[in-house]
C-alpha angles and dihedrals in degrees: 000000000000108000092184091077114097120246096251094141126084111284128209116269119258091253088064090065103132102243096175121074117237120227090266126018133168123220121190133180112241088216132005090257089060094061094104091051090049091052093049091049091048092052091048091054091053092052092055116085141149097247102053123239115010114203095202119106124252131228131229114189114189135186129221091250093056092047091051092052101036107020129224122325111271113217098216091046092052091048090053090053094050094261099132098218093197088066095043122123104193116201118193104198122193094218135023092245090057093050092051090048091050092053092047091053093047094049097050092045092073091223097106133060092218147317146219128215128191111223139162104196114006113180118244092243089053092055089049090054090050090050092051091045093051091051093045092053098040090242140120128240134196128194108207114203130186094230145354116294139203095218130104122262135183089217108129091217126030114197132193113200129199129177120238136183114298123250117269114273115268094234101020120036090199090060123079116261132190117339116260134196142176114243113200112194099203098174130021122175109226094004147062123276120240147168124239136181108224137186131200121254107228091210101051102019088230127121129250135181109277104264094226090060098045092100104038109047143258131329116284118254119215143148091283090069103085096186090071090065094076129086120227137176 
């Protein structure tokens, strides 16, 4: 799919934003500075499921490169993103291939609700195994990448995330309000792609379509959006 093409064709309505996470999804930061927004969005996807609250723990498998760039997971920060740190199983893998294997084993075990793995270049066959494992274990998996990629992936949805200015403060418009981001669904198996402006819910930590846009369509795409200049499968 050529992401450099402008969105000049009809886009899905905001109420078609896919609120439920597929067995395997990919979330990538549009730029290095968007990594925190990408992580928050990835965690919110894991927290969304069809059956309501899932009491099982969740897994976060990290690589040395991710830890060097982003540091260790912070419990309060994860809680604010909907990450439920009291249910976290954190796996510090020595290599990316080990982190991917650990997530695969966790997902197919049926013992976890879902998991996230930080990866730079997961092989296509590896993503297929993750998708099968998630479906076998009744779980959800997210591959978190530092940036958009040109490679193939078995992920059923491939997201590109960019931070945007926060909402106005509830009591002071000059103060920052809830975090917002642009979610670009570049690939969607069995459905159309789309672009949505989302804001974080302070109660759940998840993301929802910005209320002011709920009646008039998706975020505009233009040359100023650099994540649309990358090709993806």
